[in-house]
Backbone as numpy.savetxt, mean C-alpha at the origin, in Angstrom:
# Nx Ny Nz CAx CAy CAz Cx Cy Cz
15.98 -17.01 -9.26 15.17 -15.81 -9.26 16.03 -14.55 -9.26
17.04 -14.50 -8.40 17.92 -13.33 -8.34 18.64 -13.11 -9.67
19.02 -14.22 -10.35 19.70 -14.08 -11.64 18.78 -13.47 -12.69
17.51 -13.91 -12.70 16.54 -13.35 -13.64 16.30 -11.87 -13.37
16.19 -11.53 -12.09 15.95 -10.13 -11.72 17.16 -9.27 -12.11
18.36 -9.78 -11.87 19.56 -9.05 -12.26 19.63 -8.82 -13.76
19.25 -9.85 -14.55 19.25 -9.72 -16.00 18.21 -8.70 -16.45
17.04 -8.71 -15.80 15.99 -7.75 -16.15 16.50 -6.32 -15.96
17.10 -6.03 -14.80 17.54 -4.66 -14.54 18.69 -4.25 -15.45
19.53 -5.19 -15.84 20.60 -4.86 -16.78 20.01 -4.42 -18.12
19.04 -5.19 -18.63 18.41 -4.83 -19.90 17.55 -3.57 -19.75
16.94 -3.40 -18.58 16.13 -2.21 -18.33 17.00 -0.95 -18.42
18.17 -1.01 -17.84 19.10 0.13 -17.92 19.57 0.36 -19.35
19.78 -0.75 -20.10 20.14 -0.61 -21.52 19.01 0.09 -22.28
17.76 -0.25 -21.94 16.61 0.37 -22.60 16.57 1.87 -22.31
16.81 2.25 -21.06 16.83 3.66 -20.72 17.89 4.42 -21.52
19.07 3.80 -21.65 20.14 4.44 -22.42 19.77 4.55 -23.90
19.09 3.53 -24.42 18.68 3.57 -25.82 17.64 4.67 -26.05
16.75 4.86 -25.08 15.77 5.95 -25.19 16.48 7.29 -25.16
17.44 7.44 -24.26 18.17 8.71 -24.15 18.96 9.00 -25.43
19.44 7.92 -26.08 20.23 8.10 -27.31 19.36 8.15 -28.56
18.02 8.06 -28.37 17.08 8.10 -29.49 17.43 7.03 -30.53
17.52 5.78 -30.04 17.84 4.64 -30.90 16.61 3.73 -30.96
15.66 3.98 -31.88 14.41 3.23 -31.91 14.59 1.73 -32.15
15.62 1.36 -32.92 15.85 -0.07 -33.17 16.21 -0.79 -31.88
17.11 -0.21 -31.10 17.51 -0.82 -29.83 16.35 -0.80 -28.83
15.56 0.28 -28.86 14.41 0.37 -27.94 13.42 -0.75 -28.22
13.11 -0.97 -29.49 12.15 -2.02 -29.84 12.70 -3.39 -29.47
13.97 -3.63 -29.74 14.56 -4.94 -29.43 14.57 -5.20 -27.91
14.99 -4.22 -27.15 15.08 -4.40 -25.70 13.70 -4.50 -25.07
12.75 -3.74 -25.60 11.39 -3.82 -25.08 10.82 -5.23 -25.29
11.11 -5.82 -26.43 10.65 -7.18 -26.71 11.35 -8.21 -25.82
12.59 -7.94 -25.43 13.32 -8.86 -24.56 12.90 -8.73 -23.10
12.46 -7.53 -22.71 12.12 -7.31 -21.31 10.79 -7.97 -20.93
9.83 -7.96 -21.82 8.51 -8.49 -21.47 8.55 -9.96 -21.04
9.18 -10.87 -21.81 9.23 -12.26 -21.34 10.02 -12.42 -20.04
11.03 -11.57 -19.82 11.76 -11.62 -18.55 10.85 -11.22 -17.39
10.07 -10.17 -17.60 9.13 -9.74 -16.57 8.13 -10.84 -16.24
7.61 -11.46 -17.28 6.64 -12.54 -17.05 7.29 -13.73 -16.34
8.52 -14.03 -16.70 9.21 -15.16 -16.06 9.43 -14.90 -14.58
9.64 -13.64 -14.21 9.90 -13.30 -12.81 8.63 -13.37 -11.98
7.54 -12.80 -12.48 6.34 -12.66 -11.65 5.33 -13.79 -11.83
5.35 -14.48 -12.97 4.35 -15.52 -13.20 4.70 -16.82 -12.50
5.97 -17.04 -12.23 6.39 -18.31 -11.66 6.08 -18.34 -10.17
5.31 -19.34 -9.73 5.00 -19.48 -8.31 6.13 -20.24 -7.63
6.74 -19.60 -6.65 7.87 -20.20 -5.95 7.42 -20.61 -4.55
8.24 -21.40 -3.89 7.87 -21.89 -2.56 8.85 -21.48 -1.48
10.10 -21.18 -1.84 11.07 -20.81 -0.82 10.92 -19.33 -0.47
11.14 -19.02 0.79 10.93 -17.68 1.30 11.79 -16.64 0.59
13.04 -16.98 0.29 13.94 -16.02 -0.34 13.42 -15.60 -1.72
12.88 -16.54 -2.48 12.37 -16.21 -3.82 11.09 -15.40 -3.74
10.24 -15.71 -2.75 9.02 -14.92 -2.55 9.38 -13.48 -2.21
10.33 -13.32 -1.29 10.79 -11.98 -0.93 11.37 -11.26 -2.13
12.12 -11.98 -2.97 12.72 -11.37 -4.15 11.64 -10.90 -5.12
10.57 -11.67 -5.29 9.49 -11.25 -6.17 8.81 -9.98 -5.66
8.51 -9.94 -4.38 7.89 -8.74 -3.81 8.81 -7.54 -3.92
10.08 -7.73 -3.61 11.04 -6.63 -3.68 11.17 -6.12 -5.11
11.19 -7.03 -6.07 11.27 -6.65 -7.48 10.05 -5.82 -7.88
8.86 -6.27 -7.49 7.64 -5.54 -7.85 7.62 -4.15 -7.24
8.07 -4.04 -6.00 8.12 -2.73 -5.34 9.16 -1.81 -6.00
10.32 -2.36 -6.34 11.36 -1.57 -7.00 10.89 -1.08 -8.37
10.19 -1.94 -9.10 9.69 -1.55 -10.42 8.62 -0.48 -10.29
7.76 -0.62 -9.28 6.74 0.38 -9.03 7.36 1.73 -8.75
8.40 1.75 -7.92 9.07 3.00 -7.58 9.80 3.58 -8.79
10.43 2.73 -9.58 11.21 3.18 -10.74 10.33 3.85 -11.78
9.10 3.34 -11.94 8.21 3.85 -12.98 7.03 4.62 -12.40
7.27 5.24 -11.24 6.19 5.91 -10.51 5.59 7.09 -11.27
6.33 7.68 -12.21 5.84 8.86 -12.93 5.05 8.52 -14.18
4.96 7.24 -14.52 4.24 6.81 -15.72 2.94 6.14 -15.28
1.80 6.79 -15.53 0.51 6.29 -15.06 0.20 4.90 -15.60
0.51 4.65 -16.88 0.25 3.33 -17.44 1.08 2.26 -16.77
2.34 2.56 -16.50 3.22 1.60 -15.83 2.79 1.39 -14.38
2.34 2.47 -13.73 1.87 2.33 -12.35 0.69 1.37 -12.29
-0.25 1.48 -13.22 -1.39 0.57 -13.23 -0.95 -0.87 -13.46
0.00 -1.05 -14.40 0.49 -2.41 -14.67 1.21 -2.98 -13.46
2.07 -2.17 -12.86 2.85 -2.67 -11.73 1.99 -2.87 -10.49
0.96 -2.05 -10.35 0.01 -2.29 -9.26 -0.70 -3.62 -9.44
-1.01 -3.97 -10.68 -1.62 -5.28 -10.96 -0.66 -6.41 -10.61
0.63 -6.23 -10.88 1.61 -7.26 -10.53 1.65 -7.46 -9.02
1.62 -6.37 -8.26 1.60 -6.48 -6.81 0.36 -7.22 -6.34
-0.80 -6.85 -6.91 -2.03 -7.51 -6.52 -1.97 -9.00 -6.80
-1.38 -9.38 -7.91 -1.26 -10.80 -8.25 -0.40 -11.53 -7.23
0.71 -10.91 -6.79 1.57 -11.55 -5.80 0.87 -11.67 -4.46
0.13 -10.62 -4.08 -0.61 -10.66 -2.82 -1.63 -11.79 -2.84
-2.39 -11.89 -3.92 -3.41 -12.93 -4.02 -2.79 -14.32 -4.06
-1.63 -14.43 -4.68 -0.99 -15.75 -4.81 -0.45 -16.25 -3.47
0.25 -15.39 -2.75 0.98 -15.85 -1.57 0.30 -15.54 -0.24
-0.52 -14.47 -0.21 -1.02 -14.03 1.08 -2.51 -14.30 1.29
-3.33 -14.16 0.26 -4.77 -14.34 0.45 -5.15 -15.72 0.99
-4.50 -16.81 0.59 -4.88 -18.12 1.13 -4.54 -18.31 2.60
-3.77 -17.40 3.16 -3.28 -17.63 4.51 -4.12 -16.84 5.52
-5.40 -17.14 5.57 -6.32 -16.39 6.41 -5.95 -16.52 7.88
-5.49 -17.65 8.27 -5.22 -17.88 9.68 -3.96 -17.25 10.19
-3.21 -16.59 9.36 -1.92 -16.05 9.80 -2.08 -14.77 10.60
-3.20 -14.09 10.44 -3.46 -12.93 11.29 -4.55 -13.31 12.27
-4.34 -13.04 13.54 -5.33 -13.37 14.56 -6.46 -12.37 14.51
-7.64 -12.79 14.98 -8.81 -11.92 14.99 -9.39 -11.88 16.38
-10.03 -10.79 16.66 -10.76 -10.66 17.91 -12.20 -10.35 17.56
-13.14 -11.04 18.15 -14.56 -10.85 17.86 -15.24 -10.26 19.08
-15.89 -9.17 18.86 -16.55 -8.47 19.95 -18.03 -8.39 19.63
-18.86 -8.87 20.55 -20.30 -8.82 20.35 -20.80 -7.43 20.69
-21.58 -6.85 19.81 -22.09 -5.51 20.05 -23.49 -5.36 19.49
-24.01 -4.16 19.55 -25.37 -3.93 19.07 -25.49 -4.16 17.58
-24.39 -3.98 16.87 -24.43 -4.12 15.41 -23.90 -5.47 14.97
-23.76 -6.41 15.89 -23.30 -7.75 15.51 -21.82 -7.90 15.71
-21.23 -8.85 15.03 -19.82 -9.18 15.20 -18.93 -8.14 14.56
-17.92 -7.74 15.26 -16.94 -6.79 14.74 -15.58 -7.48 14.71
-14.88 -7.35 13.63 -13.56 -7.95 13.49 -12.51 -6.87 13.55
-11.49 -7.05 14.35 -10.43 -6.06 14.46 -9.10 -6.69 14.11
-8.16 -5.86 13.75 -6.84 -6.35 13.37 -6.04 -6.68 14.61
-5.39 -7.82 14.61 -4.48 -8.17 15.69 -3.14 -7.52 15.41
-2.68 -6.73 16.37 -1.40 -6.05 16.23 -0.54 -6.35 17.45
0.74 -6.45 17.25 1.67 -6.63 18.34 2.53 -5.38 18.44
3.48 -5.39 19.35 4.39 -4.26 19.46 5.26 -4.11 18.23
5.40 -5.18 17.46 6.29 -5.14 16.30 5.55 -4.83 15.00
4.22 -5.02 14.95 3.50 -4.76 13.72 2.40 -5.77 13.48
1.98 -5.89 12.23 0.88 -6.76 11.85 1.25 -7.53 10.60
0.57 -8.64 10.37 0.79 -9.47 9.17 -0.31 -9.17 8.16
0.07 -8.95 6.92 -0.88 -8.64 5.86 -1.75 -9.85 5.56
-3.05 -9.69 5.75 -4.01 -10.75 5.44 -5.18 -10.12 4.68
-5.17 -10.14 3.35 -6.19 -9.44 2.57 -7.61 -9.91 2.86
-7.81 -11.20 3.08 -9.16 -11.71 3.31 -9.71 -11.17 4.63
-8.88 -11.18 5.65 -9.28 -10.63 6.95 -9.55 -9.13 6.83
-8.65 -8.40 6.19 -8.77 -6.95 6.15 -10.02 -6.49 5.41
-10.49 -7.28 4.43 -11.71 -6.92 3.72 -12.94 -7.02 4.61
-12.85 -7.75 5.71 -13.98 -7.91 6.63 -14.01 -6.81 7.68
-12.99 -5.99 7.72 -12.90 -4.95 8.74 -13.56 -3.68 8.22
-14.44 -3.06 8.99 -15.18 -1.89 8.48 -14.34 -0.65 8.30
-13.23 -0.52 9.03 -12.40 0.67 8.88 -11.62 0.64 7.57
-11.22 1.82 7.12 -10.39 1.92 5.93 -8.99 1.43 6.25
-8.43 0.58 5.38 -7.09 0.04 5.59 -6.30 0.16 4.29
-5.08 0.69 4.43 -4.15 0.70 3.31 -2.78 0.27 3.81
-2.01 -0.36 2.93 -0.60 -0.63 3.19 0.19 0.25 2.24
1.05 1.10 2.82 1.82 2.07 2.04 3.27 1.59 1.98
3.75 1.36 0.78 5.11 0.86 0.57 6.10 2.02 0.58
7.41 1.73 0.71 8.41 2.79 0.56 8.20 3.54 -0.75
8.37 4.86 -0.70 8.04 5.69 -1.86 6.61 6.19 -1.81
5.87 5.83 -0.73 4.50 6.29 -0.48 3.52 5.78 -1.53
3.81 4.62 -2.10 2.89 4.02 -3.06 2.01 3.00 -2.36
0.73 2.95 -2.76 -0.22 2.05 -2.12 0.04 0.62 -2.58
0.36 -0.23 -1.61 0.65 -1.63 -1.87 -0.62 -2.47 -1.78
-1.55 -2.03 -0.91 -2.78 -2.80 -0.70 -3.86 -1.84 -0.20
-5.12 -2.11 -0.58 -6.28 -1.40 -0.03 -7.37 -2.42 0.24
-8.09 -2.24 1.36 -9.22 -3.13 1.59 -10.47 -2.58 0.91
-11.54 -3.37 0.89 -12.76 -2.98 0.19 -13.41 -1.72 0.78
-13.52 -1.60 2.14 -14.12 -0.37 2.67 -13.39 0.89 2.26
-12.07 0.83 2.15 -11.32 2.01 1.71 -11.62 2.31 0.25
-11.68 1.27 -0.58 -11.97 1.48 -2.00 -13.38 2.05 -2.17
-14.34 1.54 -1.38 -15.71 2.06 -1.47 -15.76 3.52 -1.04
-15.02 3.86 0.02 -15.00 5.24 0.50 -14.44 6.19 -0.57
-13.45 5.70 -1.34 -12.83 6.52 -2.38 -13.54 6.39 -3.72
-14.53 5.49 -3.80 -15.31 5.35 -5.01 -14.58 4.74 -6.18
-13.61 3.85 -5.90 -12.85 3.22 -6.97 -12.63 1.75 -6.66
-12.45 0.90 -7.67 -12.10 -0.50 -7.41 -10.73 -0.59 -6.75
-10.54 -1.64 -5.96 -9.27 -1.79 -5.25 -8.08 -1.78 -6.19
-8.20 -2.48 -7.31 -7.05 -2.60 -8.21 -6.64 -1.25 -8.80
-7.56 -0.29 -8.86 -7.22 1.04 -9.38 -6.42 1.86 -8.37
-6.44 1.45 -7.11 -5.71 2.18 -6.08 -4.27 1.72 -5.95
-3.98 0.50 -6.37 -2.63 -0.04 -6.21 -1.64 0.75 -7.06
-0.55 1.13 -6.43 0.47 1.89 -7.13 0.26 3.39 -7.08
-0.92 3.84 -6.63 -1.16 5.28 -6.53 -0.33 5.87 -5.38
0.02 7.12 -5.51 0.72 7.80 -4.42 -0.28 8.06 -3.29
0.15 7.82 -2.06 -0.73 7.97 -0.91 -1.31 9.39 -0.84
-0.52 10.38 -1.25 -1.00 11.77 -1.21 -2.19 11.98 -2.13
-2.29 11.20 -3.23 -3.43 11.33 -4.14 -4.73 10.94 -3.45
-4.64 10.07 -2.46 -5.84 9.50 -1.83 -6.25 10.25 -0.57
-5.29 10.83 0.13 -5.62 11.56 1.37 -5.53 13.06 1.18
-5.02 13.50 0.05 -4.84 14.92 -0.20 -3.42 15.35 0.14
-2.84 16.15 -0.75 -1.44 16.54 -0.58 -1.24 17.35 0.70
-2.25 18.14 1.09 -2.11 18.96 2.29 -1.99 18.08 3.53
-2.92 17.12 3.69 -2.88 16.26 4.87 -1.71 15.30 4.82
-1.31 14.91 3.61 -0.14 14.05 3.50 1.11 14.76 4.02
1.33 15.97 3.54 2.54 16.70 3.93 2.49 17.14 5.39
1.34 17.62 5.84 1.26 18.18 7.19 1.08 17.12 8.28
0.27 16.07 7.97 -0.15 15.16 9.03 0.42 13.74 8.93
0.67 13.24 7.73 0.89 11.81 7.58 2.26 11.40 7.06
2.96 12.30 6.43 4.25 11.90 5.86 5.23 11.46 6.93
5.39 12.27 7.98 6.33 11.91 9.04 5.92 10.62 9.76
4.63 10.44 10.16 4.24 9.16 10.77 4.52 7.95 9.88
4.28 8.08 8.57 4.55 6.96 7.67 6.04 6.66 7.63
6.87 7.71 7.55 8.31 7.51 7.55 8.76 6.77 8.82
8.21 7.17 9.95 8.57 6.53 11.21 8.08 5.09 11.25
6.90 4.86 10.69 6.36 3.49 10.66 7.20 2.60 9.74
7.59 3.11 8.59 8.44 2.33 7.69 9.79 2.02 8.32
10.18 2.86 9.29 11.44 2.63 10.02 11.24 1.68 11.20
9.99 1.23 11.43 9.76 0.20 12.45 8.90 0.60 13.62
8.39 1.83 13.67 7.59 2.27 14.82 6.11 1.95 14.63
5.43 1.73 15.77 3.97 1.70 15.81 3.52 3.01 16.45
2.58 3.70 15.83 2.16 4.98 16.36 0.76 5.32 15.87
0.21 6.40 16.40 -1.11 6.86 15.98 -1.07 8.37 15.77
-1.97 8.84 14.93 -2.04 10.28 14.64 -3.47 10.62 14.29
-3.95 11.73 14.80 -5.32 12.18 14.54 -5.28 13.58 13.94
-6.09 13.77 12.90 -6.20 15.10 12.29 -7.64 15.32 11.88
-7.97 16.55 11.57 -9.33 16.91 11.17 -9.31 17.48 9.77
-10.39 17.22 9.02 -10.51 17.78 7.68 -11.93 18.25 7.45
-12.07 19.19 6.56 -13.38 19.71 6.20 -13.94 18.91 5.03
-15.18 18.47 5.17 -15.79 17.67 4.12 -17.27 18.04 4.03
-17.68 18.56 2.88 -19.08 18.95 2.66 -19.58 19.89 3.75
-18.73 20.82 4.15 -19.13 21.80 5.14 -19.09 21.34 6.58
-18.67 20.09 6.82 -18.60 19.55 8.17 -17.17 19.16 8.49
-16.84 19.15 9.77 -15.52 18.74 10.22 -15.53 17.25 10.53
-14.61 16.51 9.90 -14.49 15.07 10.13 -13.13 14.81 10.78
-13.14 14.08 11.87 -11.90 13.71 12.56 -11.45 12.35 12.04
-10.19 12.26 11.62 -9.63 11.01 11.09 -8.55 10.53 12.05
-8.79 9.37 12.63 -7.81 8.76 13.54 -7.06 7.67 12.78
-5.75 7.80 12.71 -4.93 6.84 11.99 -4.07 6.05 12.96
-4.09 4.73 12.82 -3.18 3.87 13.56 -2.22 3.27 12.55
-0.93 3.39 12.82 0.08 2.93 11.88 0.98 1.91 12.56
1.27 0.85 11.83 2.19 -0.16 12.34 2.91 -0.81 11.15
4.13 -1.28 11.35 4.82 -2.00 10.27 4.01 -3.20 9.82
3.96 -3.42 8.52 3.18 -4.53 7.96 4.12 -5.52 7.29
3.93 -6.79 7.61 4.83 -7.84 7.14 4.07 -8.84 6.27
4.77 -9.38 5.28 4.20 -10.46 4.47 4.47 -11.81 5.12
5.44 -11.84 6.04 5.76 -13.04 6.81 6.45 -12.57 8.08
7.12 -13.45 8.75 7.69 -13.10 10.04 8.80 -12.07 9.94
9.43 -11.94 8.78 10.62 -11.09 8.69 10.55 -10.03 7.60
9.65 -10.14 6.63 9.67 -9.25 5.47 8.65 -8.13 5.63
9.12 -6.90 5.85 8.23 -5.75 5.95 7.94 -5.24 4.54
6.64 -5.15 4.22 6.26 -4.69 2.89 5.81 -3.24 2.91
5.58 -2.68 4.10 5.15 -1.29 4.15 4.60 -0.91 5.51
3.84 0.18 5.51 3.20 0.68 6.73 1.70 0.40 6.64
1.18 -0.31 7.64 -0.25 -0.57 7.71 -0.92 0.67 8.31
-1.85 1.26 7.56 -2.55 2.47 8.00 -4.03 2.14 8.15
-4.54 2.19 9.37 -5.96 1.97 9.65 -6.58 3.33 9.94
-7.56 3.72 9.13 -8.16 5.05 9.23 -9.60 4.93 9.71
-9.89 5.56 10.82 -11.24 5.56 11.39 -11.77 6.99 11.36
-12.90 7.17 10.71 -13.47 8.50 10.58 -14.63 8.67 11.54
-14.73 9.84 12.14 -15.81 10.11 13.08 -16.15 11.59 13.02
-17.37 11.90 13.46 -17.79 13.29 13.49 -17.01 14.05 14.56
-16.84 15.33 14.33 -16.13 16.17 15.29 -17.03 16.39 16.51
-16.60 15.86 17.66 -17.39 15.97 18.88 -16.86 17.05 19.82
-15.91 17.82 19.33 -15.40 18.88 20.18 -16.47 19.96 20.37
-16.59 20.43 21.61 -17.57 21.46 21.90 -17.12 22.81 21.32
-18.00 23.51 20.66 -17.61 24.84 20.16 -17.35 25.77 21.32
-16.41 26.67 21.10 -16.13 27.65 22.14 -17.33 28.54 22.39
-17.55 28.82 23.67 -18.69 29.69 24.01 -18.40 31.10 23.54
-19.42 31.72 23.02 -19.26 33.09 22.54 -19.06 34.02 23.72
-18.17 34.97 23.57 -17.88 35.94 24.61 -18.79 37.14 24.41
-19.61 37.41 25.42 -20.54 38.55 25.33 -19.99 39.72 26.10
-20.10 40.88 25.56 -19.58 42.06 26.25 -20.41 42.38 27.48
-19.80 42.93 28.49 -20.52 43.32 29.71 -21.43 44.52 29.42
């Protein structure tokens, strides 16, 4: 797997140089050579942990490398989704669940430890809160169904998007960029901010923890977003004597 990935990046760099040199013959040849290499890397289902990690790392690196090309972002987001479904979706039991009986029936919450959480797409789709996994480079690695519904888009359309596109550049820069950086560095933390929406103030509580595909491989920052109405009491008006 590592040899195939190394060969892909060597030809990929050759392609970039051919584009810079305006050599259409070399561009066409290298483009035709890269596609079967890409398919060989991501289509092959492997069983050893090192190869699985290499596939995920390759997909993330490619996503970051082509982050400015919308067509490539959509393609690479699909590659990530395929890897997630292949290796992680069948492993429902790898993330623990807690069931709490309430007035609205059973509620499922994410099991988190001091070190982080394990990515389990099937479990996360059952959780009512918005959930995203943000990879290095602030690209969305995973979204659950409630988050996709809240944003009005299919899950697969969110993969590869920049996190700032989904939460707004203002809140990304002011409220969430630093917490995500700290989470990607290994911290578990929470952050709350308020935003104006349709003339009302909405409070967004974010819980962030490192997210792993297995016991050792961190794929990004798990961001759980809970929205609630602003319950802060308005300041009493000051009346003159």
